[in-house]
C-alpha positions in Angstrom: 7.7 -28.8 6.7 4.4 -28.3 5.0 3.7 -29.3 1.4 3.7 -25.7 0.4 7.1 -25.1 1.9 8.5 -28.1 0.1 7.0 -27.1 -3.2 8.4 -23.5 -3.0 11.8 -24.8 -2.0 11.8 -27.2 -5.0 11.0 -24.3 -7.3 13.8 -22.2 -5.9 16.2 -25.0 -6.2 15.2 -25.5 -9.8 15.6 -21.8 -10.5 19.1 -21.6 -9.0 20.4 -24.9 -10.4 19.3 -24.4 -14.0 19.5 -20.6 -14.1 16.1 -20.5 -15.9 13.3 -18.2 -14.8 10.1 -20.0 -13.7 6.7 -18.2 -13.9 4.1 -19.7 -11.6 0.6 -18.7 -12.4 -2.5 -19.3 -10.2 -2.7 -20.6 -6.7 -0.3 -23.1 -5.2 -2.3 -25.4 -2.9 -5.1 -22.8 -2.5 -2.8 -20.1 -1.1 -3.5 -16.7 -2.5 -1.8 -13.3 -2.3 -3.9 -10.2 -2.3 -2.4 -6.7 -2.7 -4.3 -3.6 -1.8 -2.8 -0.4 -3.1 -4.0 3.2 -3.2 -3.2 6.8 -3.9 -4.8 9.7 -2.0 -4.6 13.2 -3.4 -5.0 16.1 -0.9 -5.9 19.7 -1.3 -4.2 21.8 1.3 -5.6 25.2 2.5 -3.9 27.9 4.5 -0.4 26.6 3.8 2.2 29.1 2.9 5.4 27.1 2.7 6.7 23.6 1.9 7.8 23.2 5.5 4.2 23.5 6.7 3.0 21.1 4.0 5.7 18.6 4.9 4.7 18.6 8.6 1.1 17.9 7.7 1.9 15.1 5.2 4.5 13.7 7.7 1.8 13.6 10.4 -0.7 11.9 8.2 1.9 9.3 7.1 3.1 8.5 10.6 -0.4 8.2 12.1 -1.8 6.0 9.3 1.4 3.9 9.1 1.5 3.3 12.8 -2.2 2.6 13.1 -2.4 0.1 10.3 1.2 -1.2 9.9 1.2 -0.6 6.1 3.7 0.8 3.6 2.9 4.5 3.0 4.8 7.4 1.5 4.5 10.8 -0.2 4.4 10.0 -3.9 3.7 13.2 -5.9 3.5 17.0 -5.7 6.7 17.2 -3.7 7.3 20.8 -4.8 3.7 22.1 -4.5 2.5 23.4 -1.2 -1.2 23.4 -2.3 -1.4 19.7 -3.2 0.0 16.4 -1.8 -0.3 12.8 -2.7 0.4 9.7 -0.6 0.5 6.1 -1.8 0.0 3.1 0.3 0.1 -0.7 0.0 -0.7 -3.8 2.0 -0.6 -7.5 1.4 -2.8 -10.3 2.8 -4.3 -13.6 1.9 -8.0 -12.8 2.2 -9.5 -10.2 -0.2 -12.2 -9.3 2.2 -9.7 -8.4 4.9 -7.5 -6.4 2.5 -10.5 -4.6 1.1 -11.8 -3.8 4.6 -8.4 -2.5 5.7 -8.1 -0.2 2.6 -11.5 1.2 3.4 -10.4 1.8 7.0 -7.3 3.6 5.8 -9.4 6.0 3.7 -11.8 6.6 6.5 -9.0 7.3 9.0 -7.3 9.7 6.7 -10.6 11.6 6.3 -11.1 11.5 10.1 -7.7 13.0 10.8 -8.9 16.2 9.1 -5.5 17.7 8.5 -6.1 18.0 4.7 -9.1 17.6 2.4 -9.2 14.6 0.1 -9.4 15.8 -3.5 -9.2 12.4 -5.2 -8.3 8.8 -4.5 -7.6 5.6 -6.5 -7.7 2.1 -5.1 -6.7 -1.2 -6.6 -7.1 -4.7 -5.3 -4.8 -7.2 -7.1 -5.1 -11.0 -6.8 -2.0 -13.0 -7.5 
């Protein structure tokens, strides 16, 4: 077992045996977790029903989710057939890789061309 595995196991044992919460800040042995998260707001044109909207959003979600193996879901405007919003998240240990993958997700959504991107927000979190 690696030193990291041993350290983490010791922290968990301490947590369960004492019942106290342990907050670990910073890197343990240089390991870092990077989270990439984003929201993409779409403007939909020529849609006359929620059923049409759902088929477009479902198509975007399945294509992006399968292509990049990320967590993705419709997050807002569920009752509007003119707007849609999807949220996505991914986790890695290298900020360059996570940042690149987030950019590729945005580019792929734009290339699909099923809906026009009205706005997007992206956040890279280092833990």
